[in-house]
C-alpha positions, 0 to 999 in steps of 0.5 A, a space after each residue: 547575510 543569512 543563507 537558506 539551505 536547500 535540497 533538490 529532490 528528484 521524484 516520481 509520482 505513482 499511483 496504484 488504483 488511486 493509492 498515490 506515492 512519491 517515489 525517490 531513488 536514493 540509490 542514484 542520489 542519496 537523500 536524507 529526510 526527516 519525518 517533517 520533510 516527509 510530511 511537507 512533501 506529502 502535503 496535498 496543498 503545499 507539497 506534491 501530495 500523496 498517501 505516502 513516500 517510498 525510497 529505494 535504498 541499496 540492498 546487499 542481497 536483493 535489487 533494492 530495499 523499499 522504505 515506506 512512510 505514511 503521509 503523517 511523516 512516520 515510517 510505517 509497516 508494509 504497503 501493498 500498493 506502494 510495493 506494486 508501484 515501487 516495483 515498476 519505478 525500480 524497473 523504469 529507474 534501471 535498478 531492477 528487472 521486470 522479474 525481481 526480488 526486493 526487501 521491505 520491512 516485513 521481509 522479501 517480496 517477489 515482483 513481476 512487472 508488465 509494461 502496458 503502455 508508456 506510463 501504465 503497468 500491470 504489477 504482481 507481488 508476493 505477500 507474506 504467508 498468513 498463519 494466524 488471525 482472529 475471525 468471527 462472523 462479522 470481522 476479521 483481524 489479521 496482519 497482511 504486512 500491515 494490521 487490518 480489521 475487515 468488517 462487512 457493511 451494507 450500502 458501502 458507497 454511502 457508508 461513513 468510512 471516515 467516521 466509522 473507520 476512525 472509531 475502529 482505528 482508535 479503539 484500544 480494545 481492538 488494537 493498542 497500536 491501531 489498525 487499518 479498517 476495511 469495509 466490505 460488501 458483496 454486491 452483484 456477486 462481486 466483492 467491494 471494499 473501502 479502507 480507512 488507513 492509519 497514518 493517513 487518518 482518512 479514507 484512501 482510494 485503495 489499499 493493497 494490504 487491505 485488499 489482501 486482508 479482505 480477499 482472505 476474509 472473503 475466502 473464510 466467509 464464502 470460500 475461494 482462492 482466486 478473488 477479485 476485490 473492487 476498490 473505488 477506482 479499480 479491481 485488484 486480484 488476490 490469489 493464494 493456496 489454503 493450507 489448513 488454516 494458513 494462507 500461502 503463496 499469496 499474490 497481489 496483482 493490479 494496475 500501477 500508474 507513472 503520473 509524473 516526474 518532478 523536483 521538490 525543493 526542500 528548504 531547511 
């Protein structure tokens, strides 16, 4: 008789301003996932459904190591909202304290987690310093842990983000490896953005590295060092210190929500 090998994977579902993730504690229960496994888990019809999957792994020098996959199954660059959500998850799992440090693909991040209710948190994380970027009057190319293209548009909430975002994301003259694309508009004195994410290949409801990139674009175009950015569902804050053309001590803050826990049965 043919037997089917199965792997039972315990997970938690979190979202940061609508940017949603499957969280797995691979310190407590070691897990081995292929890219196809990640794709299946993140599928919104036949899996759990998420923009990405994050594993907490052991770290020699810090509370944990964050490993991030986009929903296409591939390990990716840093994810800001994922970095905030995994901080709350690590606290709930007893892996980290509310004031902690962890490592990710782009370096070490400090996190401060405040529990607001049973499943709601406010989380701040430090982001990498920015010392170089490509700016003109209409767009900013910058790497905030992930590469971003920020551009200003009109009538943001009716803008075709999927079509225009895909065109820029795949434009080899912009980047041979592809970029995330943030569309920004100043509405009633407030900054608003919508983001097309590579790896998701669609609009996401929020993007932490995109909010950071957009806040830096806003500072370069209009000034300021403590900037609120409204995404589709929530407002995130980015503060920093400007040092000539460099941006240092960048902190990204906003809500994180524990949605539910579950077990995914992965058949091999």
